[in-house]
PDB file with SEQRES, HELIX, SHEET and CRYST1 records, atoms N, CA, C and O in Angstrom:
SEQRES   1 A   65  MET LEU VAL VAL PHE LEU THR LEU ALA GLU LEU THR VAL          
SEQRES   2 A   65  SER LEU PRO SER GLY PRO PRO ARG GLU ILE LEU ARG GLU          
SEQRES   3 A   65  GLY LEU VAL ILE THR GLY TRP ALA ALA MET TRP ARG PRO          
SEQRES   4 A   65  LEU GLU VAL LEU LEU TYR ASP TRP TRP PRO LEU VAL ASP          
SEQRES   5 A   65  GLU ARG ARG GLN VAL SER ARG MET LEU GLU ALA PRO VAL          
HELIX    1 AA1 LEU A    2  LEU A   11  1                                  10    
HELIX    2 AA2 THR A   12  SER A   14  5                                   3    
HELIX    3 AA3 PRO A   19  ALA A   35  1                                  17    
HELIX    4 AA4 TRP A   37  GLU A   41  1                                   5    
HELIX    5 AA5 VAL A   42  ASP A   46  3                                   5    
HELIX    6 AA6 TRP A   47  GLU A   62  1                                  16    
CRYST1    1.000    1.000    1.000  90.00  90.00  90.00 P 1           1          
ATOM      1  N   MET A   1      -1.056   5.392  -9.842  1.00  0.00           N  
ATOM      2  CA  MET A   1      -0.317   6.479 -10.368  1.00  0.00           C  
ATOM      3  C   MET A   1       1.261   6.205 -10.252  1.00  0.00           C  
ATOM      4  O   MET A   1       2.067   6.523 -11.126  1.00  0.00           O  
ATOM      5  N   LEU A   2       1.575   5.578  -9.067  1.00  0.00           N  
ATOM      6  CA  LEU A   2       3.062   5.248  -8.787  1.00  0.00           C  
ATOM      7  C   LEU A   2       3.559   4.376 -10.013  1.00  0.00           C  
ATOM      8  O   LEU A   2       4.590   4.648 -10.628  1.00  0.00           O  
ATOM      9  N   VAL A   3       2.735   3.299 -10.314  1.00  0.00           N  
ATOM     10  CA  VAL A   3       3.122   2.471 -11.316  1.00  0.00           C  
ATOM     11  C   VAL A   3       3.328   2.943 -12.682  1.00  0.00           C  
ATOM     12  O   VAL A   3       4.241   2.587 -13.427  1.00  0.00           O  
ATOM     13  N   VAL A   4       2.288   3.876 -12.975  1.00  0.00           N  
ATOM     14  CA  VAL A   4       2.396   4.641 -14.226  1.00  0.00           C  
ATOM     15  C   VAL A   4       3.703   5.385 -14.355  1.00  0.00           C  
ATOM     16  O   VAL A   4       4.432   5.269 -15.340  1.00  0.00           O  
ATOM     17  N   PHE A   5       3.961   6.138 -13.337  1.00  0.00           N  
ATOM     18  CA  PHE A   5       5.287   7.034 -13.412  1.00  0.00           C  
ATOM     19  C   PHE A   5       6.530   6.238 -13.331  1.00  0.00           C  
ATOM     20  O   PHE A   5       7.556   6.597 -13.909  1.00  0.00           O  
ATOM     21  N   LEU A   6       6.454   5.160 -12.620  1.00  0.00           N  
ATOM     22  CA  LEU A   6       7.640   4.275 -12.575  1.00  0.00           C  
ATOM     23  C   LEU A   6       7.801   3.468 -13.974  1.00  0.00           C  
ATOM     24  O   LEU A   6       8.929   3.215 -14.396  1.00  0.00           O  
ATOM     25  N   THR A   7       6.814   3.134 -14.570  1.00  0.00           N  
ATOM     26  CA  THR A   7       6.874   2.661 -15.920  1.00  0.00           C  
ATOM     27  C   THR A   7       7.420   3.628 -16.968  1.00  0.00           C  
ATOM     28  O   THR A   7       8.232   3.260 -17.816  1.00  0.00           O  
ATOM     29  N   LEU A   8       6.942   4.909 -16.884  1.00  0.00           N  
ATOM     30  CA  LEU A   8       7.451   5.881 -17.781  1.00  0.00           C  
ATOM     31  C   LEU A   8       9.075   6.120 -17.466  1.00  0.00           C  
ATOM     32  O   LEU A   8       9.905   6.268 -18.364  1.00  0.00           O  
ATOM     33  N   ALA A   9       9.363   6.133 -16.161  1.00  0.00           N  
ATOM     34  CA  ALA A   9      10.701   6.279 -15.864  1.00  0.00           C  
ATOM     35  C   ALA A   9      11.625   5.120 -16.442  1.00  0.00           C  
ATOM     36  O   ALA A   9      12.777   5.332 -16.820  1.00  0.00           O  
ATOM     37  N   GLU A  10      11.094   4.043 -16.468  1.00  0.00           N  
ATOM     38  CA  GLU A  10      11.915   2.884 -17.107  1.00  0.00           C  
ATOM     39  C   GLU A  10      11.929   2.906 -18.654  1.00  0.00           C  
ATOM     40  O   GLU A  10      12.832   2.354 -19.284  1.00  0.00           O  
ATOM     41  N   LEU A  11      10.924   3.548 -19.240  1.00  0.00           N  
ATOM     42  CA  LEU A  11      10.879   3.791 -20.551  1.00  0.00           C  
ATOM     43  C   LEU A  11      11.967   4.807 -21.116  1.00  0.00           C  
ATOM     44  O   LEU A  11      12.271   4.859 -22.308  1.00  0.00           O  
ATOM     45  N   THR A  12      12.478   5.551 -20.195  1.00  0.00           N  
ATOM     46  CA  THR A  12      13.443   6.533 -20.668  1.00  0.00           C  
ATOM     47  C   THR A  12      14.674   5.898 -20.988  1.00  0.00           C  
ATOM     48  O   THR A  12      15.525   6.639 -21.480  1.00  0.00           O  
ATOM     49  N   VAL A  13      15.001   4.589 -20.811  1.00  0.00           N  
ATOM     50  CA  VAL A  13      16.114   3.843 -21.227  1.00  0.00           C  
ATOM     51  C   VAL A  13      16.284   3.990 -22.798  1.00  0.00           C  
ATOM     52  O   VAL A  13      17.384   3.971 -23.350  1.00  0.00           O  
ATOM     53  N   SER A  14      15.221   4.121 -23.376  1.00  0.00           N  
ATOM     54  CA  SER A  14      15.247   4.179 -24.968  1.00  0.00           C  
ATOM     55  C   SER A  14      15.789   5.518 -25.388  1.00  0.00           C  
ATOM     56  O   SER A  14      16.078   5.686 -26.573  1.00  0.00           O  
ATOM     57  N   LEU A  15      15.955   6.513 -24.484  1.00  0.00           N  
ATOM     58  CA  LEU A  15      16.322   7.887 -24.810  1.00  0.00           C  
ATOM     59  C   LEU A  15      17.972   7.875 -24.837  1.00  0.00           C  
ATOM     60  O   LEU A  15      18.604   7.109 -24.110  1.00  0.00           O  
ATOM     61  N   PRO A  16      18.549   8.711 -25.659  1.00  0.00           N  
ATOM     62  CA  PRO A  16      19.924   8.823 -25.553  1.00  0.00           C  
ATOM     63  C   PRO A  16      20.482   9.144 -24.162  1.00  0.00           C  
ATOM     64  O   PRO A  16      19.954   9.984 -23.434  1.00  0.00           O  
ATOM     65  N   SER A  17      21.574   8.441 -23.822  1.00  0.00           N  
ATOM     66  CA  SER A  17      22.138   8.562 -22.357  1.00  0.00           C  
ATOM     67  C   SER A  17      22.659   9.929 -22.248  1.00  0.00           C  
ATOM     68  O   SER A  17      23.027  10.569 -23.233  1.00  0.00           O  
ATOM     69  N   GLY A  18      22.689  10.389 -21.004  1.00  0.00           N  
ATOM     70  CA  GLY A  18      23.242  11.713 -20.634  1.00  0.00           C  
ATOM     71  C   GLY A  18      22.297  12.290 -19.495  1.00  0.00           C  
ATOM     72  O   GLY A  18      21.257  11.741 -19.131  1.00  0.00           O  
ATOM     73  N   PRO A  19      22.799  13.458 -18.994  1.00  0.00           N  
ATOM     74  CA  PRO A  19      22.105  14.176 -18.102  1.00  0.00           C  
ATOM     75  C   PRO A  19      20.678  14.298 -18.131  1.00  0.00           C  
ATOM     76  O   PRO A  19      19.956  13.971 -17.189  1.00  0.00           O  
ATOM     77  N   PRO A  20      20.230  14.826 -19.345  1.00  0.00           N  
ATOM     78  CA  PRO A  20      18.758  15.005 -19.474  1.00  0.00           C  
ATOM     79  C   PRO A  20      17.905  13.794 -19.250  1.00  0.00           C  
ATOM     80  O   PRO A  20      16.800  13.861 -18.713  1.00  0.00           O  
ATOM     81  N   ARG A  21      18.470  12.654 -19.693  1.00  0.00           N  
ATOM     82  CA  ARG A  21      17.680  11.334 -19.533  1.00  0.00           C  
ATOM     83  C   ARG A  21      17.609  11.050 -17.994  1.00  0.00           C  
ATOM     84  O   ARG A  21      16.559  10.664 -17.479  1.00  0.00           O  
ATOM     85  N   GLU A  22      18.699  11.242 -17.310  1.00  0.00           N  
ATOM     86  CA  GLU A  22      18.630  11.021 -15.882  1.00  0.00           C  
ATOM     87  C   GLU A  22      17.866  11.880 -15.086  1.00  0.00           C  
ATOM     88  O   GLU A  22      17.262  11.495 -14.085  1.00  0.00           O  
ATOM     89  N   ILE A  23      17.872  13.172 -15.548  1.00  0.00           N  
ATOM     90  CA  ILE A  23      16.916  14.106 -14.871  1.00  0.00           C  
ATOM     91  C   ILE A  23      15.557  13.829 -15.071  1.00  0.00           C  
ATOM     92  O   ILE A  23      14.737  13.947 -14.160  1.00  0.00           O  
ATOM     93  N   LEU A  24      15.206  13.395 -16.436  1.00  0.00           N  
ATOM     94  CA  LEU A  24      13.788  12.994 -16.563  1.00  0.00           C  
ATOM     95  C   LEU A  24      13.335  11.816 -15.814  1.00  0.00           C  
ATOM     96  O   LEU A  24      12.236  11.755 -15.263  1.00  0.00           O  
ATOM     97  N   ARG A  25      14.284  10.811 -15.812  1.00  0.00           N  
ATOM     98  CA  ARG A  25      13.918   9.576 -15.078  1.00  0.00           C  
ATOM     99  C   ARG A  25      13.695   9.812 -13.556  1.00  0.00           C  
ATOM    100  O   ARG A  25      12.728   9.332 -12.964  1.00  0.00           O  
ATOM    101  N   GLU A  26      14.674  10.601 -12.941  1.00  0.00           N  
ATOM    102  CA  GLU A  26      14.399  10.817 -11.627  1.00  0.00           C  
ATOM    103  C   GLU A  26      13.279  11.743 -11.302  1.00  0.00           C  
ATOM    104  O   GLU A  26      12.707  11.612 -10.220  1.00  0.00           O  
ATOM    105  N   GLY A  27      12.916  12.666 -12.142  1.00  0.00           N  
ATOM    106  CA  GLY A  27      11.792  13.402 -12.011  1.00  0.00           C  
ATOM    107  C   GLY A  27      10.450  12.687 -12.103  1.00  0.00           C  
ATOM    108  O   GLY A  27       9.499  12.993 -11.384  1.00  0.00           O  
ATOM    109  N   LEU A  28      10.415  11.693 -13.045  1.00  0.00           N  
ATOM    110  CA  LEU A  28       9.219  10.865 -13.058  1.00  0.00           C  
ATOM    111  C   LEU A  28       9.067  10.091 -11.761  1.00  0.00           C  
ATOM    112  O   LEU A  28       7.969   9.991 -11.214  1.00  0.00           O  
ATOM    113  N   VAL A  29      10.155   9.551 -11.276  1.00  0.00           N  
ATOM    114  CA  VAL A  29      10.131   8.734 -10.021  1.00  0.00           C  
ATOM    115  C   VAL A  29       9.579   9.506  -8.939  1.00  0.00           C  
ATOM    116  O   VAL A  29       8.668   9.093  -8.222  1.00  0.00           O  
ATOM    117  N   ILE A  30      10.183  10.730  -8.812  1.00  0.00           N  
ATOM    118  CA  ILE A  30       9.791  11.720  -7.690  1.00  0.00           C  
ATOM    119  C   ILE A  30       8.253  12.079  -7.800  1.00  0.00           C  
ATOM    120  O   ILE A  30       7.475  12.116  -6.847  1.00  0.00           O  
ATOM    121  N   THR A  31       7.956  12.330  -9.090  1.00  0.00           N  
ATOM    122  CA  THR A  31       6.519  12.632  -9.322  1.00  0.00           C  
ATOM    123  C   THR A  31       5.657  11.609  -8.995  1.00  0.00           C  
ATOM    124  O   THR A  31       4.538  11.911  -8.579  1.00  0.00           O  
ATOM    125  N   GLY A  32       5.997  10.370  -9.118  1.00  0.00           N  
ATOM    126  CA  GLY A  32       5.160   9.263  -8.874  1.00  0.00           C  
ATOM    127  C   GLY A  32       4.873   9.081  -7.377  1.00  0.00           C  
ATOM    128  O   GLY A  32       3.748   8.804  -6.963  1.00  0.00           O  
ATOM    129  N   TRP A  33       5.936   9.248  -6.592  1.00  0.00           N  
ATOM    130  CA  TRP A  33       5.902   9.229  -5.172  1.00  0.00           C  
ATOM    131  C   TRP A  33       5.094  10.361  -4.577  1.00  0.00           C  
ATOM    132  O   TRP A  33       4.337  10.235  -3.614  1.00  0.00           O  
ATOM    133  N   ALA A  34       5.347  11.576  -5.303  1.00  0.00           N  
ATOM    134  CA  ALA A  34       4.626  12.693  -4.762  1.00  0.00           C  
ATOM    135  C   ALA A  34       3.057  12.610  -4.977  1.00  0.00           C  
ATOM    136  O   ALA A  34       2.209  13.118  -4.244  1.00  0.00           O  
ATOM    137  N   ALA A  35       2.848  11.899  -6.083  1.00  0.00           N  
ATOM    138  CA  ALA A  35       1.282  11.676  -6.370  1.00  0.00           C  
ATOM    139  C   ALA A  35       0.752  10.742  -5.314  1.00  0.00           C  
ATOM    140  O   ALA A  35      -0.441  10.845  -5.031  1.00  0.00           O  
ATOM    141  N   MET A  36       1.439   9.906  -4.740  1.00  0.00           N  
ATOM    142  CA  MET A  36       1.026   9.036  -3.641  1.00  0.00           C  
ATOM    143  C   MET A  36       1.054   9.509  -2.327  1.00  0.00           C  
ATOM    144  O   MET A  36       0.684   8.821  -1.375  1.00  0.00           O  
ATOM    145  N   TRP A  37       1.506  10.737  -2.220  1.00  0.00           N  
ATOM    146  CA  TRP A  37       1.651  11.407  -0.806  1.00  0.00           C  
ATOM    147  C   TRP A  37       0.311  11.319  -0.063  1.00  0.00           C  
ATOM    148  O   TRP A  37       0.183  10.683   0.983  1.00  0.00           O  
ATOM    149  N   ARG A  38      -0.755  12.044  -0.711  1.00  0.00           N  
ATOM    150  CA  ARG A  38      -1.876  12.220   0.007  1.00  0.00           C  
ATOM    151  C   ARG A  38      -2.639  10.817   0.310  1.00  0.00           C  
ATOM    152  O   ARG A  38      -3.119  10.613   1.425  1.00  0.00           O  
ATOM    153  N   PRO A  39      -2.719   9.965  -0.621  1.00  0.00           N  
ATOM    154  CA  PRO A  39      -3.326   8.543  -0.393  1.00  0.00           C  
ATOM    155  C   PRO A  39      -2.608   7.915   0.690  1.00  0.00           C  
ATOM    156  O   PRO A  39      -3.273   7.282   1.511  1.00  0.00           O  
ATOM    157  N   LEU A  40      -1.255   7.995   0.833  1.00  0.00           N  
ATOM    158  CA  LEU A  40      -0.560   7.305   1.838  1.00  0.00           C  
ATOM    159  C   LEU A  40      -0.849   8.031   3.141  1.00  0.00           C  
ATOM    160  O   LEU A  40      -1.039   7.367   4.160  1.00  0.00           O  
ATOM    161  N   GLU A  41      -0.892   9.381   3.165  1.00  0.00           N  
ATOM    162  CA  GLU A  41      -1.166  10.084   4.415  1.00  0.00           C  
ATOM    163  C   GLU A  41      -2.595   9.657   4.979  1.00  0.00           C  
ATOM    164  O   GLU A  41      -2.777   9.459   6.181  1.00  0.00           O  
ATOM    165  N   VAL A  42      -3.476   9.545   4.131  1.00  0.00           N  
ATOM    166  CA  VAL A  42      -4.889   9.063   4.615  1.00  0.00           C  
ATOM    167  C   VAL A  42      -4.779   7.780   5.112  1.00  0.00           C  
ATOM    168  O   VAL A  42      -5.217   7.544   6.238  1.00  0.00           O  
ATOM    169  N   LEU A  43      -4.182   6.780   4.348  1.00  0.00           N  
ATOM    170  CA  LEU A  43      -4.076   5.477   4.878  1.00  0.00           C  
ATOM    171  C   LEU A  43      -3.384   5.338   6.205  1.00  0.00           C  
ATOM    172  O   LEU A  43      -3.793   4.548   7.055  1.00  0.00           O  
ATOM    173  N   LEU A  44      -2.293   6.140   6.388  1.00  0.00           N  
ATOM    174  CA  LEU A  44      -1.430   5.925   7.609  1.00  0.00           C  
ATOM    175  C   LEU A  44      -1.967   6.745   8.796  1.00  0.00           C  
ATOM    176  O   LEU A  44      -2.000   6.270   9.931  1.00  0.00           O  
ATOM    177  N   TYR A  45      -2.378   7.964   8.509  1.00  0.00           N  
ATOM    178  CA  TYR A  45      -2.630   8.881   9.641  1.00  0.00           C  
ATOM    179  C   TYR A  45      -4.082   9.457   9.686  1.00  0.00           C  
ATOM    180  O   TYR A  45      -4.603   9.668  10.781  1.00  0.00           O  
ATOM    181  N   ASP A  46      -4.703   9.699   8.599  1.00  0.00           N  
ATOM    182  CA  ASP A  46      -6.003  10.444   8.837  1.00  0.00           C  
ATOM    183  C   ASP A  46      -7.181   9.510   9.327  1.00  0.00           C  
ATOM    184  O   ASP A  46      -8.265   9.998   9.645  1.00  0.00           O  
ATOM    185  N   TRP A  47      -6.960   8.295   9.372  1.00  0.00           N  
ATOM    186  CA  TRP A  47      -8.164   7.524   9.811  1.00  0.00           C  
ATOM    187  C   TRP A  47      -8.216   7.353  11.420  1.00  0.00           C  
ATOM    188  O   TRP A  47      -9.191   6.827  11.955  1.00  0.00           O  
ATOM    189  N   TRP A  48      -7.117   7.823  12.149  1.00  0.00           N  
ATOM    190  CA  TRP A  48      -7.222   7.738  13.549  1.00  0.00           C  
ATOM    191  C   TRP A  48      -8.174   8.691  14.158  1.00  0.00           C  
ATOM    192  O   TRP A  48      -8.768   8.299  15.161  1.00  0.00           O  
ATOM    193  N   PRO A  49      -8.423   9.927  13.697  1.00  0.00           N  
ATOM    194  CA  PRO A  49      -9.484  10.769  14.303  1.00  0.00           C  
ATOM    195  C   PRO A  49     -10.842  10.089  13.938  1.00  0.00           C  
ATOM    196  O   PRO A  49     -11.784  10.252  14.714  1.00  0.00           O  
ATOM    197  N   LEU A  50     -10.993   9.398  12.902  1.00  0.00           N  
ATOM    198  CA  LEU A  50     -12.409   8.834  12.779  1.00  0.00           C  
ATOM    199  C   LEU A  50     -12.553   7.713  13.847  1.00  0.00           C  
ATOM    200  O   LEU A  50     -13.668   7.505  14.327  1.00  0.00           O  
ATOM    201  N   VAL A  51     -11.554   7.033  14.213  1.00  0.00           N  
ATOM    202  CA  VAL A  51     -11.574   5.920  15.207  1.00  0.00           C  
ATOM    203  C   VAL A  51     -11.981   6.554  16.519  1.00  0.00           C  
ATOM    204  O   VAL A  51     -12.912   6.089  17.177  1.00  0.00           O  
ATOM    205  N   ASP A  52     -11.264   7.647  16.914  1.00  0.00           N  
ATOM    206  CA  ASP A  52     -11.719   8.385  18.014  1.00  0.00           C  
ATOM    207  C   ASP A  52     -13.152   8.867  18.052  1.00  0.00           C  
ATOM    208  O   ASP A  52     -13.849   8.690  19.051  1.00  0.00           O  
ATOM    209  N   GLU A  53     -13.539   9.405  17.093  1.00  0.00           N  
ATOM    210  CA  GLU A  53     -14.951   9.929  16.871  1.00  0.00           C  
ATOM    211  C   GLU A  53     -15.881   8.727  16.952  1.00  0.00           C  
ATOM    212  O   GLU A  53     -16.937   8.905  17.559  1.00  0.00           O  
ATOM    213  N   ARG A  54     -15.634   7.503  16.416  1.00  0.00           N  
ATOM    214  CA  ARG A  54     -16.444   6.492  16.515  1.00  0.00           C  
ATOM    215  C   ARG A  54     -16.655   5.920  17.999  1.00  0.00           C  
ATOM    216  O   ARG A  54     -17.720   5.439  18.384  1.00  0.00           O  
ATOM    217  N   ARG A  55     -15.481   6.039  18.792  1.00  0.00           N  
ATOM    218  CA  ARG A  55     -15.458   5.599  20.122  1.00  0.00           C  
ATOM    219  C   ARG A  55     -16.465   6.607  20.911  1.00  0.00           C  
ATOM    220  O   ARG A  55     -17.389   6.186  21.607  1.00  0.00           O  
ATOM    221  N   GLN A  56     -16.229   7.738  20.756  1.00  0.00           N  
ATOM    222  CA  GLN A  56     -17.037   8.826  21.337  1.00  0.00           C  
ATOM    223  C   GLN A  56     -18.563   8.652  21.199  1.00  0.00           C  
ATOM    224  O   GLN A  56     -19.344   8.707  22.149  1.00  0.00           O  
ATOM    225  N   VAL A  57     -18.892   8.442  19.948  1.00  0.00           N  
ATOM    226  CA  VAL A  57     -20.284   8.210  19.615  1.00  0.00           C  
ATOM    227  C   VAL A  57     -20.800   6.912  20.267  1.00  0.00           C  
ATOM    228  O   VAL A  57     -21.932   6.803  20.738  1.00  0.00           O  
ATOM    229  N   SER A  58     -19.893   5.964  20.253  1.00  0.00           N  
ATOM    230  CA  SER A  58     -20.405   4.772  20.925  1.00  0.00           C  
ATOM    231  C   SER A  58     -20.513   4.910  22.439  1.00  0.00           C  
ATOM    232  O   SER A  58     -21.401   4.289  23.024  1.00  0.00           O  
ATOM    233  N   ARG A  59     -19.751   5.607  23.040  1.00  0.00           N  
ATOM    234  CA  ARG A  59     -19.870   5.937  24.500  1.00  0.00           C  
ATOM    235  C   ARG A  59     -21.231   6.754  24.756  1.00  0.00           C  
ATOM    236  O   ARG A  59     -21.984   6.503  25.698  1.00  0.00           O  
ATOM    237  N   MET A  60     -21.434   7.666  23.894  1.00  0.00           N  
ATOM    238  CA  MET A  60     -22.717   8.434  24.023  1.00  0.00           C  
ATOM    239  C   MET A  60     -23.903   7.656  23.945  1.00  0.00           C  
ATOM    240  O   MET A  60     -24.850   7.826  24.713  1.00  0.00           O  
ATOM    241  N   LEU A  61     -23.875   6.676  22.901  1.00  0.00           N  
ATOM    242  CA  LEU A  61     -24.970   5.753  22.747  1.00  0.00           C  
ATOM    243  C   LEU A  61     -25.261   4.894  23.968  1.00  0.00           C  
ATOM    244  O   LEU A  61     -26.412   4.552  24.241  1.00  0.00           O  
ATOM    245  N   GLU A  62     -24.262   4.567  24.659  1.00  0.00           N  
ATOM    246  CA  GLU A  62     -24.380   3.587  25.765  1.00  0.00           C  
ATOM    247  C   GLU A  62     -24.550   4.208  26.961  1.00  0.00           C  
ATOM    248  O   GLU A  62     -24.738   3.498  27.948  1.00  0.00           O  
ATOM    249  N   ALA A  63     -24.515   5.622  27.095  1.00  0.00           N  
ATOM    250  CA  ALA A  63     -24.680   6.417  28.348  1.00  0.00           C  
ATOM    251  C   ALA A  63     -26.070   6.214  28.775  1.00  0.00           C  
ATOM    252  O   ALA A  63     -26.963   6.052  27.943  1.00  0.00           O  
ATOM    253  N   PRO A  64     -26.288   6.215  30.030  1.00  0.00           N  
ATOM    254  CA  PRO A  64     -27.781   6.221  30.568  1.00  0.00           C  
ATOM    255  C   PRO A  64     -28.368   7.619  30.379  1.00  0.00           C  
ATOM    256  O   PRO A  64     -27.708   8.645  30.542  1.00  0.00           O  
ATOM    257  N   VAL A  65     -29.601   7.591  30.040  1.00  0.00           N  
ATOM    258  CA  VAL A  65     -30.280   8.835  30.003  1.00  0.00           C  
ATOM    259  C   VAL A  65     -31.465   8.977  30.868  1.00  0.00           C  
ATOM    260  O   VAL A  65     -32.097  10.033  30.881  1.00  0.00           O  
TER     261      VAL A  65                                                      
END                                                                             
């Protein structure tokens, strides 16, 4: 998604120069990064609870019964 929106932002060069073009360009860049927000959040932060849960299950499996 980021590549698509950054490409669209670069294609705004063919539009007449002025504030509307700059607003559109920056809006497309921001939208691209906003679209990547959740995937980056999952990659950077959301997998840590899964690691903790895996450790807990591993400890339970190794516990003497």
